[in-house]
C-alpha positions, 0 to 999 in steps of 0.5 A: 582669675589666676591662670593656675586656678583657671587651668586646674578648674577646667581640668577638674570640672568633669571629674567625680569628687574622688578623682578630684581628691586624687589630683589634689593629693598627687600633685601637692596643690597648695591649700590656698589654690585648692581652696579657690578652685574648690569654691569655683567648683561648688559654684559650678555644680550648684549653679542653675544651667540657664544662669550659666548659659546667660553668663557664657553668653554675656562673657562671649559678647564682652570678649567680642566687643573687646576684640573689636575695640582693644584688639582691632588690628594685627599688621594688615589684618582686622579682627572681626570676631572672636572664634575661641579662647584659651589659657594663653590667647585667643583666636579671631577671624580676621581679614586683610585690609591692606588692599593687596588681596581679599583674604579670610584668616584666623589670627592667634593673639597672645593675651594682653594680661599674660606676662608669664615668660613660659606662656610667651615662649610657648606661643612663639614656639608654636609659630615656629613649629607650625611654619616648618610644616607643610601638609594638606592635613595641617593648617598652614601659616600665612603670616606672623608679627607683633601688635603695637603693644608688642604682643605676638600673633600668628595668622593661619588659614581659616578653616571653616569646618567642624570638629572631626567627631561632629563631621563623622556624626553626620552619617558617614559609615565606618569605612569613610570614618577610617579613610578620613582618620588616615588623612589625619594620620598622614598630617601627624606623620608629616609632623613626626618626620620633622621631629615634632609631636603635637601632644594635644590631639583631640576631636576639637583640634581636627576640623573637617572643611566642606571638601572633607579635608581634615586640618590639624589645629593648635600646636600650642603644646607641641614639642621638638623631640630633640628638645624634650626635657628630663622626666624630673623637670617641672613643666606646666602640664596642659592636656585634655584628660579624655585624650592624653596618654598615661605618660602625659598625665604622669608628667613622664617623658613624651615621644611620638608614642604619645600622639599614637595614643591620642590618635587611638583615643580620637579613633575610639571617639569616632567609632563609639561616640565617646572617648576611651576614658569617658563613662556612659554619663559623660564623666572622664576617668583618666586617673584610673588609667594612670593607676591601672585600676581599670581597663579601657572598655572594648570599643565593640562593647560600646558600639557592637558594630565595631569589628574585631580587627578594629578592636585589636587596633585600638587596643594596641594604639591605646596600651598603657605602655608607650613601647607596646603601642604601635612603633609609629603613626605609619605602623598605626595607619598601615594596620587601618589600611590592612583592615580596609583591604581585608588583609591581616592586621598586625594588632591581632598577632601583637595582642597575642604576644602582649598577653603572653608577655604579661602572663610570663611576667606574672607566672614565670615559675610554673611556666619554667616548670612546664617547659622542663616537662615539655623538654622531657617529652622531646625524645618521644617525638623523635620518630614523629619528626623523622618524616618531617625532617626528610620533607625539610631536606627536600625543601632545602634541595629545592631552595638551593636549586631555585636560588642558584638559578636566581643568583645566576642573573646577577652574573649575566644581567650586565653581559651584552645580549643577555636579555633572552637568557634572562627571560628563560631564567625567569621562566625556569625560576617561576616554575620552581617557585610555584612548586615550592609556594604550595608547600610554604604555608606549613613552613615559615622558613620556606615561605621566607625563602619563596618570598625572596625568590619572587622578589628577585624574579620581580626585579628582573621582570620589570622593577626599574632599579636594575636592567630589567625586562620591562614586564611591569604587570608580571613584576607586580604579580610576582611582588603580590605573591611575595607580599602575601608570603612574607606577611604570613612569616611576620604574623608569626614572627613580627620581630624577624629582622630578615622578614622585616627587611624583605617586607621593606624591599617588596613594599619598596618595589611595589611603590616604584611600580605604583608611581610609574603607573600613576597610582600615587595613593598606593605608592604613598602607602607602600612608601610608608610601609617600607619606611616603617619596616626599615626603621624597625630594623634600623632601631636595633643597636646591632643594625649592621653596615650592610642593613644600613646601606641597603636602607640608604638605597631604599630610602633613595628610591622613596625620594625618587618616587616622591619627586615623580609624584611632585611631593617634594618636601616628602622627597627631601626628607627621604633623600636626606635619610638616605644621605644620613645613613650612607655617609658614615659608611666607607663602603657606601659611596655608591648609595651616598652618591645616589642619595645626593643626586636625588636630594639635588633633584628635589632641591631643584623643584623646590627652587633651591638651585644653589643647594641642588648644584652643590649636591649634584657636584658632590654626587658626581665626584663620588660616583667617579670614585665608585668601583662598579661591578661592571661597566654597564653598572657604572654607566647607569650610575653616572648617567643619573647624575649627569642627567640631573646635573644637565637639567639643573644647569640649563633645562628650559622645561624646569628651574635651571641656573641658566648655563646652557653650554655646560648643560649641552656638554653634560647631557651629551655624555649622558646620552652617549653612556646609554647609546653605548649600552644600547649598541651592545645589547639590542633587547635592553629597554632601560638604556633606550628609555634613559637615552631619550629622557636625556635626548629630549632636553638636550635637543631643546637647548641645542635648538636655540643655536643649532637645529641640525645638531638638535635634529640629529639628537632627536633622530637618534632617540627615535631610532632607539625608542622604536626598538622597545616593544610593548611598553607604554612608557616607551610610547610616551617617550616616542610621542615626546621625541616625535613632537619636539623634532618637528621644531628643528625640521621647520627651522631647516625648512622641512615643513612637510616632514614636521607636520608628518612627525606631529600627525604621528605623535598625536595619533600615538598619543590618542591611542595610549592616553588614559586621561579624561577627554577634556583634560591634558596634564601640563608637560605630559606627552600628549601636551607636547604633541598638541603644543607642537601642533598649534606652534606648527599651525601658527606659522601657516594657519593663523585661525586653526592655530588660534583654535588649537591654542585655546582648546589646548589651554582650556584642556590644560586648566581643566587638568589643574596645572598647579603652576602657581603652587608647583614650581616644576610646572611653572616654566612649561605653563609660562612658555605656553602663555608666551607662545600664545601672546606672540601668536595673538600679537601677530594676528593683531589680537592685542587684547588677548595678547596682553591677557596672556602676558598678564598671566605669564607675569602673574605666574612669576610675580606669585613665585617671586613672593614665594621664593624672594631673591631667587635668581631663577625666578628673577630671571623669569620675571624679568623676561615676562616683564619685558614681553609685556612692556 
């Protein structure tokens, strides 16, 4: 069958005769093609159902047979059975047969009889686009190649699951459906961040596996946004009418709004059991949507259990006009999250504005007349407004007083010994803000002022972006108040650039605090919200350099948070966005240096050490040119860059360039900067925690050749961190320093003191830990304490050391260290295997020693396959091979 006939037949099969006629006319289908399709359609409608079933079954058997004979093998993969077939190819269940590993895969293979260049190019494009995507909600690429007859194929993970609508039909509630849908949105958003739009989102392309993880499939008609053709270009339109956007059906320009529409259609199906263009009888009415002759039935009318807020969300996502939909998938997701959190949803206000705009377009003449009448009444309202003006003057006086108090912090925050004064400022400011907040509900301008006030107070209280008081719980409480106020403003003024900017800053700070508190889900959600708000401001043609500079700093914060959460691809995207915004601005050297520093850090954990070093060197050069407002400010900027540069050069606990002497010099400078700040202000916590962060890796490098120098660094760190009170992060740092200081003490034959340090470290760790009792995260402060204990016992009590090592390894594995998928954790895990192998050899347990050597070797062999020709991995792999030989 001709492919044009086949595609047109599938598209028209479920339409009514009138709808089919409209398609033939609108597209100018040639007479011969129309005749053949109509013949097939008449046969399809007249055929007996049982006959159709028999034909389909026989066809499936023939295809499976063909797969087993003609298409028996693709590279190292054997094709087991046909899974599905489409216009340009088929998907098979495959298995690897070269003996390397046992693995089930999905193999997508271009059809043997398909010689059209457009199909082949589309197939190759799908391979390349999928290879650039790395997200849990997107099926990932394993391999690619060509068959003996030069047909390209694509090897992907095999998803044993069911379409998302079938999964939801299994009895899960509305909340669970929405949470599942949000995970789908995360995958689509990941693709959009890489400028890829899917263009064929529908339930059959979203499978849910046994663990409940959704997987996006079939990027066969996906496109790069920067390669989209003109709207007049002739293209082959492959789409699913029930889920395609109006612009797709018209052949118009497609953007991320296209995927927003299809996601809305998918959510509609999950909540109502049918697509938005599907009638009760199951026929698809997409063409009515094109012409605008009918509206989509409200979801609540199809399923009365759908709440009003979800109705509003769906209406916004399914707008006919792309510009009236959600600005991004993140904005769509944020509204769904707002519904789940019982917060106001943006779609409600957006719906009102949408209806208002429609009304004004239709009735602009009477509206203008009405406005003139209202203006004529303004004089009569003067007396009534007089009391209101007096009240506003009082509010203005309070605003000035509040802002003056808060602005004073900018002046004194960098002065030595200012902590007590800043605490008093916070107390006074909160008193003013609490008094204003009660009146803010009736005054949007006042609400925005008070929100900014709470935001500033929170920064001083405990958001670690400037020198702060270390009171993170109070900071979070202030940010929540600011968030509630600014959301009330945006409900009434959804396009206010100042309110959007304030909302972005609040979300950014809440992201930082959530990440610091290991609330990673909240942190990611707040990052999405901040990015969405920032992009809304930056999309304006008149976005100012100040707005771009501020956005660059906030995207840098997002990059840092995602590195801390071990989400490196996202961190790279955010850091690149920060650099992209700052680089063209002569006044933005500081955020540019910070963005490059963060980009270097993310590159490091992805294993690209050369790119990391280039970025950090540029960052250091720029930072040294920055005219900082104070010496303290300059110290913090340079510290962050020097610290990261030192880790890239020679940190034993992570990927490094193997240049320890350079690392020692760089890390010493970082420690010295923070020590100078700590001496000036006896109450500042930020300088002290940063000092310890740099001192621990510095001490470890020094330990290799100079235990005296290493111990001196640890003693300095312990003295400073003890000065920070009532701070959980400081106590974790103290545990690390105590545990690490035991090694130089033991090397200097001060074993009793080493044991005392370890006992203190474990006692403190037990007091503050909040992990499950049987789990110890790799590289954590508690891990450092237990590892130091086992290493100490290995030199005096072999039996206890064996017990401690084996218990530690079991607890680490229970916490899922991810050393085979996260390069950041591989070195620490490798060192544990190395220490245990050495201990087993000393005690004569040769088989156990060999097992540990093998696990260490396996770690680096795995990474060698992931990162071939990587100098760091090759160095570690060579050391592992030497140890096991």
